[in-house]
SEKETI-721253 format. One record per residue (C-alpha): residue number from 1; x, y, z. Coordinates in Angstrom, 2 decimals. Example, Ala and Ser with C-alpha at 12.3 -4.5 7.8 and 13.67 -1.06 7.14 Angstrom:
! residues 2
   resi         x         y         z
      1     12.30     -4.50      7.80
      2     13.67     -1.06      7.14
! end
This chain:
! residues 499
   resi         x         y         z
      1    -19.66     24.54    -28.70
      2    -17.69     23.12    -32.07
      3    -16.58     19.65    -32.62
      4    -12.81     20.55    -32.11
      5    -13.06     22.80    -29.01
      6    -14.88     19.51    -27.54
      7    -12.67     17.46    -28.88
      8     -9.98     19.71    -26.72
      9    -12.13     19.69    -23.40
     10    -12.75     15.54    -23.58
     11     -8.53     15.28    -23.79
     12     -8.29     17.29    -20.68
     13    -11.21     15.43    -18.63
     14     -9.12     12.16    -19.98
     15     -6.11     13.39    -18.78
     16     -7.60     14.11    -15.23
     17     -9.46     11.59    -14.74
     18     -7.46      8.97    -15.81
     19     -9.41      6.79    -18.09
     20    -11.09      7.17    -21.78
     21    -13.92      9.15    -21.83
     22    -17.06      9.12    -24.62
     23    -20.12     10.20    -25.42
     24    -21.38      7.35    -27.30
     25    -21.93      4.67    -24.82
     26    -21.79      2.26    -27.96
     27    -18.01      3.16    -28.78
     28    -17.12      2.20    -25.44
     29    -14.45     -0.78    -25.55
     30    -13.78     -2.81    -22.50
     31    -11.25     -5.39    -23.78
     32     -8.00     -4.96    -25.83
     33     -6.91     -7.41    -28.11
     34     -3.38     -9.03    -27.36
     35     -0.79     -7.89    -30.31
     36      1.92     -9.95    -31.78
     37      4.16    -11.83    -29.25
     38      7.25     -9.63    -28.12
     39      8.92    -12.82    -27.26
     40     10.38    -12.75    -30.86
     41     11.29     -9.61    -30.87
     42     14.69     -7.83    -29.69
     43     14.26     -5.43    -26.50
     44     15.02     -2.42    -28.99
     45     12.55     -3.87    -31.56
     46      9.95     -4.20    -29.20
     47     10.49     -0.77    -27.98
     48     10.28      1.01    -31.38
     49      7.31     -0.29    -32.17
     50      5.97      1.91    -29.55
     51      8.77      4.51    -29.38
     52      5.41      6.85    -30.86
     53      3.66      6.56    -28.10
     54      2.95      9.43    -26.13
     55      5.14      9.62    -22.43
     56      3.23     10.48    -19.85
     57      4.21     13.77    -17.96
     58      0.98     14.09    -15.72
     59      0.06     11.07    -14.21
     60      0.24     11.01    -10.33
     61     -0.53      7.85     -8.16
     62     -3.11      9.41     -5.38
     63     -1.51      9.04     -2.14
     64     -4.25      8.17     -0.12
     65     -4.13      7.68      3.70
     66     -5.43      4.22      4.74
     67     -7.72      4.79      7.81
     68     -8.20      8.19      7.47
     69    -11.54      8.38      9.00
     70    -11.94     12.75      9.42
     71    -12.13     15.21      7.12
     72     -9.47     17.68      8.08
     73    -10.37     21.10      7.37
     74     -8.09     23.48      5.71
     75     -7.61     27.25      6.38
     76     -6.43     30.39      4.66
     77     -3.14     31.47      5.83
     78     -2.70     34.19      3.85
     79     -3.74     36.78      6.46
     80     -2.82     35.69      9.58
     81     -1.93     37.47     12.45
     82     -0.39     37.27     15.69
     83     -2.63     36.33     18.79
     84     -5.43     35.37     16.28
     85     -7.32     32.49     16.28
     86     -8.85     29.91     13.40
     87    -12.12     28.84     13.36
     88    -13.54     26.15     15.77
     89    -13.87     23.39     13.33
     90     -9.90     23.31     12.60
     91     -8.36     20.48     14.15
     92     -5.24     20.94     16.01
     93     -2.11     18.34     16.73
     94      0.76     18.97     19.02
     95      3.90     19.46     17.43
     96      5.80     17.36     20.16
     97      4.04     14.62     18.75
     98      4.20     14.88     15.31
     99      8.13     14.51     15.80
    100      7.56     11.63     17.96
    101      5.60      9.85     15.23
    102      8.44      7.80     13.63
    103      9.44      6.31     16.98
    104      5.69      5.37     18.01
    105      3.81      4.83     14.63
    106      6.40      3.76     11.64
    107      7.58     -0.12     11.22
    108     11.07     -0.72     11.24
    109     11.33     -1.38      7.38
    110     10.13      2.29      6.60
    111     11.58      4.28      9.72
    112     15.24      4.30      8.56
    113     13.79      5.66      5.08
    114     11.49      8.23      6.91
    115     13.18      9.32      9.74
    116     15.24     12.01      7.79
    117     12.20     14.00      6.94
    118     11.23     14.43     10.57
    119     14.89     15.06     11.65
    120     14.39     17.71      9.94
    121     11.19     18.59     10.17
    122     11.50     22.35     11.21
    123     13.68     23.39      8.05
    124     12.38     21.83      5.36
    125      8.37     22.67      5.42
    126      6.78     26.11      7.00
    127      4.68     25.01     10.03
    128      1.74     27.36     11.24
    129      2.05     27.25     14.99
    130     -0.02     27.89     17.35
    131     -0.29     28.18     21.19
    132     -2.71     27.51     23.79
    133     -2.40     28.37     27.32
    134     -4.53     27.07     30.42
    135     -6.86     29.97     31.20
    136     -5.76     31.57     34.48
    137     -2.03     29.92     34.48
    138     -0.33     31.47     31.44
    139      2.90     29.33     32.56
    140      1.20     26.14     31.34
    141      0.83     26.05     27.22
    142      1.24     23.87     24.52
    143      2.14     24.24     20.78
    144     -0.01     23.25     17.98
    145     -0.02     22.74     14.09
    146     -3.22     22.82     12.20
    147     -3.85     18.53     11.74
    148     -4.20     19.42      7.67
    149     -0.40     20.46      7.95
    150      0.63     17.50      9.07
    151     -1.54     15.22      6.83
    152     -0.31     16.69      4.00
    153      3.32     16.62      5.39
    154      2.79     12.43      5.58
    155      1.62     12.76      1.70
    156      4.60     14.54      0.91
    157      6.74     11.71      2.59
    158      4.84      8.86      1.16
    159      5.08     10.28     -2.34
    160      8.54     10.32     -1.74
    161      8.78      7.11     -0.50
    162      5.94      5.04     -2.21
    163      4.80      4.78      1.57
    164      1.42      4.76      3.65
    165      2.19      6.78      6.95
    166     -0.91      7.83      8.22
    167     -2.81      9.56     11.03
    168     -3.48      5.84     13.21
    169     -7.19      4.68     14.13
    170     -8.73      4.28     17.08
    171     -8.06      6.08     19.83
    172     -4.74      7.34     18.66
    173     -6.18      9.00     16.36
    174     -7.98     11.38     18.37
    175     -4.46     12.83     19.92
    176     -3.74     13.87     16.36
    177     -6.95     15.44     15.50
    178     -8.15     17.66     18.54
    179    -10.81     20.66     18.08
    180    -10.94     23.67     20.72
    181    -13.37     26.78     20.93
    182    -16.55     24.81     21.03
    183    -19.61     27.15     22.70
    184    -16.88     30.33     22.75
    185    -14.35     28.77     24.96
    186    -10.31     29.35     24.10
    187     -8.31     28.56     21.04
    188     -5.13     28.34     19.57
    189     -3.76     31.81     18.65
    190     -0.95     32.12     16.15
    191      2.23     32.95     16.89
    192      4.33     32.85     13.80
    193      5.81     29.98     11.44
    194      8.49     27.51     11.91
    195     11.39     29.90      9.57
    196     10.96     33.02     12.00
    197     10.80     33.12     15.65
    198      7.81     32.53     16.99
    199      6.06     35.34     19.47
    200      4.88     33.61     22.62
    201      1.73     35.18     24.35
    202      2.57     34.65     28.06
    203      3.25     38.75     28.34
    204      0.14     39.59     26.29
    205     -2.32     40.07     29.51
    206     -5.30     40.93     27.24
    207     -5.43     37.42     25.71
    208     -4.99     35.94     28.67
    209     -7.85     37.49     30.33
    210     -9.78     36.70     26.99
    211     -9.66     33.12     27.37
    212    -10.04     32.96     31.15
    213    -13.29     34.84     30.71
    214    -14.34     33.00     27.58
    215    -13.55     29.27     29.44
    216    -15.82     30.94     32.96
    217    -18.77     31.95     30.54
    218    -18.99     29.05     28.63
    219    -21.75     26.28     30.00
    220    -20.50     23.15     32.59
    221    -20.62     20.87     28.86
    222    -18.47     22.59     27.33
    223    -15.82     23.54     29.58
    224    -15.48     19.79     30.67
    225    -15.15     19.25     26.58
    226    -12.32     21.82     26.56
    227    -11.13     20.27     29.59
    228    -10.84     17.03     27.94
    229     -9.22     18.21     24.20
    230     -6.69     20.19     26.75
    231     -6.02     16.87     28.43
    232     -5.57     15.24     24.87
    233     -2.86     18.06     23.82
    234     -0.95     17.70     26.96
    235     -1.02     14.09     27.25
    236      1.79     11.77     26.73
    237      2.03      8.48     24.06
    238      5.40      7.92     24.67
    239      6.43      4.15     25.19
    240      6.99      2.64     28.46
    241     10.08      1.70     29.26
    242     10.99     -2.10     29.55
    243     14.36     -3.93     30.64
    244     16.16     -5.78     28.71
    245     14.78     -9.09     30.15
    246     11.05     -8.18     29.62
    247     12.55     -6.88     25.61
    248     13.13     -9.98     25.10
    249     10.09    -11.53     26.04
    250      8.13     -9.42     24.14
    251     10.28    -10.27     21.19
    252      9.63    -13.85     21.53
    253      6.35    -14.14     21.78
    254      6.18    -11.49     18.76
    255      7.97    -14.07     17.36
    256      5.81    -16.82     18.17
    257      2.91    -15.10     16.98
    258      4.70    -14.70     13.76
    259      5.42    -18.44     13.32
    260      1.91    -19.83     13.90
    261      0.52    -16.94     11.74
    262      2.83    -18.08      9.04
    263      2.44    -21.86      9.34
    264     -1.39    -20.99      9.31
    265     -1.08    -19.37      5.69
    266      0.61    -22.50      4.86
    267     -1.45    -24.87      6.34
    268     -4.67    -22.79      4.49
    269     -3.07    -23.13      1.00
    270     -2.63    -26.74      1.62
    271     -6.39    -26.99      2.26
    272     -7.27    -25.24     -1.05
    273     -4.90    -27.02     -2.74
    274     -6.07    -30.60     -1.10
    275     -2.58    -31.39      0.10
    276     -2.78    -31.62      4.03
    277     -1.35    -34.66      5.72
    278     -3.59    -37.36      5.44
    279     -5.35    -36.55      2.25
    280     -4.60    -37.51     -1.38
    281     -2.82    -34.74     -3.91
    282     -5.71    -32.66     -5.26
    283     -8.66    -34.77     -3.60
    284    -10.81    -31.32     -3.37
    285    -13.64    -32.41     -0.69
    286    -14.90    -28.92     -0.05
    287    -15.15    -25.67     -2.49
    288    -12.90    -25.39     -5.19
    289    -10.47    -22.69     -5.28
    290     -9.70    -20.01     -7.82
    291     -5.99    -18.81     -6.74
    292     -5.14    -14.83     -8.96
    293     -1.43    -14.39     -8.53
    294     -1.27    -10.63     -9.35
    295      2.09     -8.16    -10.10
    296      2.85     -4.80    -10.75
    297      5.43     -3.12    -11.87
    298      5.63      0.88    -11.92
    299      7.74      3.52    -12.79
    300     10.80      4.10    -10.71
    301     10.66      7.63    -10.68
    302      7.91      9.72    -10.28
    303      5.13      9.84    -10.38
    304      5.54      5.88     -9.92
    305      2.54      4.94    -12.02
    306      1.78      1.52    -13.46
    307      3.88      0.40    -16.00
    308      2.92     -3.52    -16.23
    309     -0.02     -5.87    -14.96
    310      1.10     -9.96    -14.58
    311     -1.35    -11.79    -13.89
    312     -1.54    -15.82    -13.24
    313     -4.49    -17.75    -12.30
    314     -4.91    -21.61    -11.38
    315     -8.65    -23.17    -10.96
    316     -8.29    -26.09     -8.31
    317    -11.04    -27.63    -10.99
    318     -8.76    -28.18    -13.37
    319     -6.18    -30.02    -11.00
    320     -8.79    -32.19     -9.25
    321     -7.22    -36.17     -9.15
    322     -4.72    -35.25    -11.00
    323     -1.13    -36.15     -9.85
    324      1.05    -33.11     -8.57
    325      4.34    -34.21     -9.75
    326      7.42    -33.61     -7.28
    327      7.16    -30.18     -6.19
    328      3.82    -29.32     -8.10
    329      5.34    -29.62    -11.01
    330      2.57    -31.42    -12.97
    331      0.38    -28.71    -12.14
    332      1.90    -25.93    -13.20
    333      0.72    -26.16    -16.80
    334     -2.67    -25.34    -15.36
    335     -1.90    -21.71    -14.88
    336     -3.11    -19.34    -17.13
    337     -1.35    -15.90    -17.95
    338     -1.77    -12.47    -18.54
    339      0.75     -9.43    -19.07
    340     -0.67     -5.96    -19.63
    341      2.19     -3.09    -20.61
    342      0.30      0.46    -20.65
    343      0.97      1.87    -24.25
    344      1.64      4.89    -22.89
    345      4.81      3.58    -21.04
    346      5.83      0.71    -23.54
    347      9.52      2.35    -24.05
    348     10.05      2.73    -20.62
    349     12.95      0.86    -18.87
    350     13.28      0.34    -15.37
    351     17.11      0.36    -14.27
    352     18.29      2.35    -11.25
    353     16.95     -0.38     -9.00
    354     15.93     -3.40    -10.84
    355     16.65     -4.21    -14.49
    356     13.35     -4.24    -15.92
    357     12.33     -6.59    -19.24
    358      8.90     -5.59    -19.82
    359      9.38     -7.04    -23.46
    360     10.64    -10.46    -22.48
    361      7.03    -12.15    -21.18
    362      7.80    -15.67    -21.23
    363      4.14    -17.37    -21.19
    364      2.05    -15.72    -23.87
    365      0.99    -12.59    -25.76
    366      1.97     -9.30    -24.48
    367     -1.49     -6.67    -24.22
    368     -0.99     -3.21    -24.53
    369     -3.64     -1.14    -23.15
    370     -4.01      2.24    -22.96
    371     -3.60      3.89    -19.63
    372     -7.30      4.88    -19.46
    373     -8.16      1.42    -20.18
    374     -6.27     -0.25    -17.97
    375     -8.36     -0.94    -15.28
    376    -11.32     -2.50    -17.33
    377     -8.86     -4.79    -19.66
    378     -7.69     -6.12    -16.14
    379    -11.37     -6.66    -15.03
    380    -12.37     -7.87    -18.93
    381     -9.67    -10.81    -17.96
    382    -10.78    -11.78    -14.36
    383    -14.61    -11.45    -14.69
    384    -14.85    -14.47    -16.86
    385    -13.20    -16.59    -13.67
    386    -15.22    -14.90    -10.83
    387    -18.73    -13.72    -12.03
    388    -19.78    -17.37    -11.49
    389    -18.98    -17.16     -7.79
    390    -18.88    -21.04     -7.54
    391    -14.96    -21.15     -6.64
    392    -13.78    -19.27     -3.76
    393    -11.04    -16.70     -5.03
    394     -7.61    -16.22     -3.37
    395     -4.86    -13.69     -4.02
    396     -1.67    -14.74     -4.24
    397      1.51    -12.13     -4.37
    398      4.84    -11.62     -3.25
    399      4.97     -8.61     -0.87
    400      0.92     -8.58     -1.48
    401      0.29     -5.24      0.21
    402      2.26     -3.09     -1.88
    403      0.58     -4.38     -5.36
    404     -2.90     -3.86     -3.82
    405     -1.95     -0.57     -2.72
    406     -1.16      0.43     -6.26
    407     -4.32     -0.88     -7.73
    408     -6.02      0.41     -5.29
    409     -4.98      4.39     -6.16
    410     -5.45      3.37     -9.69
    411     -9.34      2.45     -8.91
    412     -9.11     -1.38     -9.00
    413    -10.42     -2.48     -5.72
    414     -8.96     -6.12     -5.49
    415    -10.88     -7.55     -2.42
    416    -14.46     -6.00     -3.61
    417    -14.26     -6.57     -7.37
    418    -12.79    -10.35     -6.61
    419    -14.54    -11.05     -3.38
    420    -11.52    -12.25     -1.82
    421    -11.83    -15.03      1.01
    422     -8.27    -15.30      1.59
    423     -4.79    -13.49      0.86
    424     -1.35    -15.49      0.58
    425      1.68    -14.08      0.55
    426      4.92    -15.89     -0.81
    427      7.17    -14.47      1.23
    428      5.19    -15.39      4.57
    429      4.78    -18.64      2.63
    430      8.34    -19.54      2.41
    431      9.40    -18.07      6.20
    432      6.88    -21.15      7.19
    433      8.26    -23.69      4.39
    434     11.91    -22.95      5.28
    435     11.67    -22.28      9.01
    436     13.22    -18.48      8.35
    437     12.43    -15.07      9.83
    438     12.99    -12.45      7.15
    439     11.29    -12.16      4.21
    440     12.97    -12.94      0.98
    441     13.20    -11.56     -2.79
    442     10.80    -13.27     -5.27
    443     14.77    -14.47     -6.77
    444     15.80    -15.99     -3.40
    445     12.58    -17.99     -2.80
    446     12.57    -19.51     -6.41
    447     16.22    -20.22     -5.96
    448     15.72    -21.78     -2.39
    449     12.89    -23.66     -4.14
    450     15.18    -25.37     -7.30
    451     12.34    -23.39     -9.72
    452     14.37    -22.13    -12.23
    453     13.14    -18.49    -13.63
    454     13.82    -16.51    -16.30
    455     13.91    -12.70    -16.80
    456     12.24    -11.50    -13.26
    457     10.96     -7.92    -12.99
    458      8.36     -8.64    -15.70
    459      5.22     -8.46    -14.53
    460      3.71    -11.44    -15.99
    461      6.72    -13.93    -15.32
    462      6.77    -12.64    -11.69
    463      3.14    -13.72    -11.46
    464      3.69    -16.50    -12.75
    465      6.77    -17.70    -10.68
    466      4.78    -16.33     -7.49
    467      1.87    -19.05     -8.27
    468      4.51    -21.38     -9.07
    469      6.31    -21.10     -5.67
    470      3.07    -20.95     -3.81
    471      1.96    -24.64     -4.93
    472      5.31    -26.18     -4.60
    473      5.12    -25.02     -1.32
    474      1.98    -26.00     -0.64
    475      2.67    -29.39     -1.90
    476      5.71    -29.82      0.04
    477      4.36    -28.63      3.55
    478      6.60    -26.90      6.23
    479      9.83    -27.50      7.47
    480      9.62    -30.81      9.56
    481     10.65    -29.85     13.40
    482     14.22    -30.61     14.37
    483     15.53    -30.63     10.39
    484     18.67    -27.97     10.21
    485     18.13    -27.58      6.26
    486     15.05    -27.97      4.31
    487     15.80    -29.81      0.58
    488     13.39    -28.88     -2.23
    489     11.74    -31.74     -4.13
    490     12.45    -30.62     -7.29
    491     16.34    -30.79     -6.35
    492     16.09    -34.08     -5.05
    493     14.33    -35.74     -8.00
    494     14.90    -33.88    -10.82
    495     17.31    -31.23    -10.36
    496     17.17    -27.60    -12.14
    497     13.99    -27.92    -14.31
    498     13.89    -24.92    -17.01
    499     10.64    -23.48    -18.33
! end
């Protein structure tokens, strides 16, 4: 193979893997030197500096189904014949159960977004329908589709919405993945697709007789296994209806559990900072804590690749025995900040849903790794803080699960890489601080705390402001009992503060 051919093959492999590939280990580059500060340039100048970068056309964010424990067997549907069964290792799911999925397994936040996909489920996707009769009683039947089709359907929905809908774990997973045919017992038979009128098999006496003979000829163990699968296919997963009083009671219990969980998170933050009631501020009698705040910005259109990563770090050893000041303002200066901009996306600015400003990092110089160097660069920044293992690492974020999911899809497992002992979400923290019930945007949280800010939706800025908000709420603690409104210390002591 010539050098040119080898170069072409390496480029293709890099595009597929999303990372730099080299045949010479000594040439591997794990860090990216900071480039000139982007704060001094105008937005247009900053963009022109990187307009020569090739724009991404083939990036994809893997849509991984969290909690998926089974590997679902695919099948060749190109030559399916009416009345023909598939192999016994193909798992099936009752089609009615798929239609009930939004009501039972999608939360209130995502359900309004996902429901339209399920409302037109018969129209926009071709489903391969299979029918299974109870041998000897042909009037009893159930309509099934291969589980792999439902898995792919959820992936399509996730790709459109950026959600992580998945087949549930535990006992419910078994109701979405049912196998038939072990030991020669009856298997579901193909009856057509959703874009044509399925052909019922009730009048096909040969099929009915074959299935009955197959079940009778099976061993007792295989027959009992088939009957158990049949019961799962026919079982109802509908929620039990409750009256208004019972619903109100359940809602109150959920609200109380949520309140306790929120206040527990805030209490934990105070413990890490050394600010709980009765202790002097910054007095660390326990193991030091390393707070790592991470914020992600992504393309607002498909393939929703990561465009920026913001990092802010606070080591509590640097604030030990130091006065926090009102709202923790004196500790803000000990935050170390970093801003990574994917070079291939440096000229892109989000505007459809939020106004991006990747050129407006306010706390240092931006760095511009290539997309295949992004995770290595992130690791090279954080590893000096975490490799000695002296401090407990706590992840901080605003709507943390979303950022963790994007990093995981990019190949960075935050939990294992940082060996986390805890995760703090400032959305939840704010509810405990204010006594509120609904999650608020970072902008609203900062306003409530009287923390001034500029250029949000820059990942580096957002990471710093998120960590500042956590510090302020940790210093001030939860809203006192019986106090209807919360007056932040920054408003009382200094009024609005600048960067």
